[in-house]
C-alpha positions in Angstrom: 0.0 0.0 0.0 1.7 3.2 -1.1 1.0 6.7 -2.2 0.3 10.1 -0.7 -2.4 12.7 -0.6 -2.4 16.5 -0.2 -2.9 17.3 3.5 -5.9 19.6 2.8 -8.1 16.6 1.9 -7.8 14.6 5.2 -8.0 17.9 7.1 -11.3 18.6 5.6 -12.5 15.1 6.3 -11.4 15.3 9.9 -13.3 18.5 10.4 -16.5 17.0 9.0 -15.9 13.9 11.2 -15.5 16.0 14.3 -18.7 17.9 13.5 -20.4 14.4 13.3 -19.2 13.5 16.8 -15.7 12.0 16.3 -12.9 12.8 18.7 -10.8 15.8 17.6 -7.6 14.8 19.3 -7.6 11.2 18.0 -8.1 12.5 14.4 -5.6 15.3 14.8 -2.9 12.7 15.7 -3.2 11.3 12.1 -2.9 14.7 10.4 0.8 15.3 11.3 2.3 18.7 11.2 0.8 21.6 9.4 4.1 21.9 7.6 3.4 18.6 5.8 2.1 19.3 2.4 1.2 15.6 1.7 0.5 12.7 4.0 0.9 8.9 3.5 -2.3 7.4 2.1 -2.3 5.0 5.0 -3.1 8.0 7.3 -6.2 8.7 5.2 -7.4 5.1 5.6 -6.8 5.2 9.3 -8.7 8.4 9.6 -11.7 7.0 7.8 -11.8 3.9 9.9 -11.5 5.9 13.1 -14.2 8.5 12.0 -16.8 5.9 10.9 -16.3 3.8 14.0 -16.5 6.8 16.3 -19.7 8.1 14.7 -21.3 4.7 13.9 -22.2 6.4 10.6 -21.5 4.2 7.5 -22.7 6.9 5.2 -20.2 9.5 6.5 -17.8 9.2 3.5 -20.7 9.8 1.1 -22.1 12.7 3.1 -18.6 14.3 3.3 -18.2 13.8 -0.4 -21.4 15.7 -0.9 -19.8 18.7 0.7 -17.0 18.9 -1.9 -16.5 22.0 -4.0 -14.5 22.3 -7.2 -12.5 25.3 -6.0 -11.2 23.3 -3.0 -9.1 21.3 -5.4 -7.0 24.4 -6.4 -5.9 25.0 -10.0 -7.1 21.5 -11.1 -10.6 22.2 -9.9 -10.8 25.5 -11.6 -9.4 24.0 -14.8 -12.2 21.5 -14.8 -14.7 24.3 -14.2 -13.6 26.3 -17.2 -12.8 23.4 -19.6 -13.9 23.7 -23.3 -15.9 20.5 -22.9 -16.5 17.6 -20.5 -14.2 15.2 -22.4 -11.3 17.5 -22.1 -12.1 18.1 -18.4 -12.2 14.3 -17.8 -8.9 13.7 -19.6 -7.4 16.5 -17.6 -8.5 14.9 -14.4 -7.0 11.6 -15.4 -3.7 13.2 -16.3 -3.3 15.5 -13.3 -5.1 13.8 -10.5 -1.8 12.8 -8.8 -1.6 16.5 -7.8 -4.2 15.5 -5.3 -3.3 11.9 -4.6 -0.9 9.5 -6.3 -2.5 6.5 -4.6 -5.1 6.0 -7.4 -5.9 6.8 -11.0 -8.9 7.9 -12.9 -9.8 6.4 -16.4 -12.7 6.8 -18.8 -14.1 4.4 -21.4 -17.2 4.2 -23.5 -19.3 1.0 -23.5 -22.1 1.3 -26.0 -24.1 4.4 -25.0 -22.5 4.3 -21.4 -19.6 6.3 -20.2 -17.7 4.6 -17.4 -15.6 6.9 -15.1 -13.4 4.5 -13.1 -11.3 5.2 -10.0 -8.7 2.5 -9.3 -6.5 2.0 -6.2 -4.2 -0.9 -5.8 -3.5 -2.6 -2.5 -5.4 -4.4 0.2 -9.1 -3.5 0.1 -9.3 -2.8 3.9 -12.1 -0.9 5.4 -10.2 2.4 5.2 -9.6 2.1 1.4 -13.3 1.1 0.8 -14.5 4.1 2.7 -12.0 6.4 1.0 -13.1 5.2 -2.4 -16.8 5.8 -1.6 -15.8 9.4 -0.6 -13.9 9.8 -3.9 -16.9 8.7 -6.0 -19.2 10.9 -4.0 -16.9 13.9 -4.4 -16.6 13.3 -8.1 -20.4 13.3 -8.6 -20.8 16.4 -6.4 -18.1 18.4 -8.2 -19.4 17.3 -11.6 -22.8 18.6 -10.8 -21.4 21.9 -9.9 -19.6 22.1 -13.2 -22.0 20.7 -15.8 -25.4 19.1 -16.1 -24.8 15.5 -14.9 -27.1 12.5 -15.2 -26.0 9.3 -13.5 -27.1 5.8 -14.5 -25.3 3.7 -11.9 -22.7 3.6 -9.2 -20.4 0.6 -9.0 -18.5 -0.5 -5.9 -16.2 -3.5 -5.7 -17.3 -4.1 -2.1 -20.8 -4.5 -0.9 -22.3 -1.2 0.2 -23.0 -0.8 4.0 -26.2 -2.1 5.4 -27.7 1.4 5.6 -27.3 3.3 2.3 -29.6 6.2 2.9 -26.7 8.6 2.3 -25.8 6.8 -0.9 -29.4 6.9 -2.2 -29.8 10.6 -1.3 -26.6 11.7 -3.0 -26.4 9.5 -6.1 -30.1 9.0 -6.8 -29.4 5.9 -8.8 -28.8 2.2 -8.1 -25.5 1.4 -6.2 -24.2 -2.0 -7.4 -22.0 -3.8 -4.9 -19.7 -6.7 -5.8 -18.9 -4.9 -9.2 -15.5 -5.5 -10.9 -14.6 -1.8 -10.3 -15.3 1.4 -8.4 -16.9 3.6 -11.0 -19.6 6.1 -12.0 -21.7 5.3 -15.1 -23.2 8.1 -17.2 -24.6 8.5 -20.7 -21.8 8.6 -23.2 -23.3 11.9 -24.5 -21.8 13.5 -21.3 -18.5 13.8 -23.1 -20.0 16.3 -25.6 -21.4 18.4 -22.8 -19.8 21.7 -21.8 -19.1 23.2 -18.4 -21.4 26.1 -17.7 -18.4 28.4 -16.9 -16.4 27.3 -19.9 -13.8 30.0 -20.7 -10.9 29.3 -23.2 -8.8 32.3 -22.0 -9.0 31.3 -18.3 -8.5 27.7 -19.2 -5.2 28.4 -21.0 -3.9 30.4 -18.1 -4.9 27.8 -15.5 -3.5 24.9 -17.5 -0.1 26.7 -17.6 -0.2 27.0 -13.9 -1.0 23.3 -13.6 1.9 22.4 -15.8 4.3 24.4 -13.7 2.9 22.9 -10.4 2.9 19.3 -11.7 6.3 19.7 -13.2 7.3 18.5 -16.7 6.8 14.8 -17.0 9.9 13.0 -18.0 10.5 12.8 -21.7 10.2 9.0 -22.0 6.8 9.1 -20.2 5.6 11.8 -22.5 6.5 10.0 -25.7 5.0 6.8 -24.3 1.8 8.6 -23.5 1.6 10.0 -27.1 2.4 6.5 -28.4 -0.4 4.9 -26.4 -2.9 7.4 -27.9 -1.6 6.7 -31.4 -2.0 2.9 -31.0 -5.6 3.4 -29.6 -6.5 5.5 -32.6 -4.9 3.4 -35.4 -7.9 1.0 -36.0 -9.9 4.1 -37.0 -7.3 5.4 -39.4 -4.0 7.2 -39.1 -4.4 9.8 -36.4 -3.3 13.4 -37.0 -1.1 15.4 -34.7 -4.0 17.8 -34.3 -6.2 15.0 -33.0 -3.6 13.7 -30.6 -2.6 17.1 -29.3 -6.3 17.8 -28.6 -6.6 14.6 -26.6 -3.6 15.7 -24.5 -5.1 19.2 -24.1 -2.0 20.9 -25.6 -1.0 22.7 -28.8 0.6 21.0 -31.8 3.6 23.1 -31.4 4.1 22.1 -27.8 3.6 18.4 -28.6 6.2 18.6 -31.3 8.6 20.4 -29.0 8.1 17.8 -26.2 8.7 14.9 -28.6 11.8 16.6 -30.0 13.1 16.9 -26.4 12.5 13.1 -26.1 14.6 12.5 -29.3 11.8 11.7 -31.7 9.0 13.3 -33.7 5.3 12.7 -34.2 5.9 11.2 -37.6 8.7 9.0 -36.5 6.8 7.7 -33.5 3.7 7.0 -35.6 5.8 5.1 -38.2 7.6 3.1 -35.6 4.4 2.1 -33.9 2.7 1.1 -37.1 5.7 -1.0 -38.1 6.0 -2.7 -34.7 2.3 -3.5 -34.5 2.3 -4.8 -38.1 5.4 -7.0 -37.4 3.7 -8.4 -34.3 0.4 -9.1 -36.0 2.2 -10.8 -39.0 3.5 -13.4 -36.6 -0.1 -14.6 -36.2 -2.6 -15.8 -38.7 -4.5 -12.6 -39.2 -5.3 -11.8 -42.9 -3.1 -9.0 -44.3 -6.2 -6.9 -45.0 -7.1 -7.0 -41.3 -3.6 -6.1 -40.3 -3.6 -3.2 -42.7 -6.8 -1.9 -41.0 -5.3 -2.4 -37.6 -2.4 -0.2 -38.3 -4.4 2.6 -40.0 -4.5 1.6 -43.7 -7.8 1.2 -45.5 -6.0 0.0 -48.6 -3.9 -3.2 -48.3 -1.7 -2.2 -51.2 -0.8 1.1 -49.5 0.0 -0.9 -46.4 2.2 -3.3 -48.4 4.2 -0.4 -50.0 4.6 1.3 -46.6 5.7 -1.9 -44.9 8.3 -2.5 -47.7 9.6 1.0 -47.2 9.9 0.4 -43.5 11.5 -3.1 -43.6 12.7 -3.8 -47.1 10.2 -6.7 -47.3 6.5 -7.1 -48.3 4.2 -8.3 -45.6 3.9 -11.7 -47.3 7.7 -12.0 -47.4 8.0 -11.0 -43.7 5.4 -13.6 -42.7 7.2 -16.3 -44.7 10.4 -15.4 -43.0 12.2 -14.5 -46.2 
């Protein structure tokens, strides 16, 4: 079990727990010094366990999550508030959430007409982690509703919800499914095309610059790997443009090119290398060459064959035959 969390979050939780009847001194012992900017995530789990047992209130994490405000999350919260659209805001949350805690990660995926917003923490699913995860989901829903119209379809918990779920029902207003394979919020996929009510491109650019400075520049290898992952995900739908990838990363084409140059590559070189590597891997199997061409972004098998020969000096058929 590892990771940290900004001290302001457990401090706010402790204050709410004290208001609900928990012992102030016992909770204060877990908060460390006011000079500590971040605390071990273990302290947060201990705090939740102590608070819920002291108050006999299983719904406390959800109720505290319902008190969340976007502006309490600093520059990241404001950046979400003014994002150009909800998809950019969600991707921004996934990318920069470790500014709040590096003990877990957000991810999004579309399943049919559903959007699944998942929060994942690794480690022993002890009581403190389960309570902390309920608080995270409740906070996400509360903040999302402050930013943009938000319609929920389902809440998923890996653990079984507590016996009394009045707080869960009151906040979420939709079924809470326990024993699920993930901790997640399910919304209509159309949520991605929605727009924050306070969307402001000028403020957004300014705030994102502050976030970049606060988060620090990610190492070059990680950045090129992140771009590479997005390219691979996009290839089955055709060769992605640098404009499309930079939009997903919420950055400009110029910045993306500069960052890749710093990493010793270029967008075009990275794209070509990934297409070649994926094609070579697929050719080791029995997939038809037409399907491999589509998988690496070519709608025309002949164009794929010409490109593959340019990359390797062999046609796809020759490479498969080991010539």
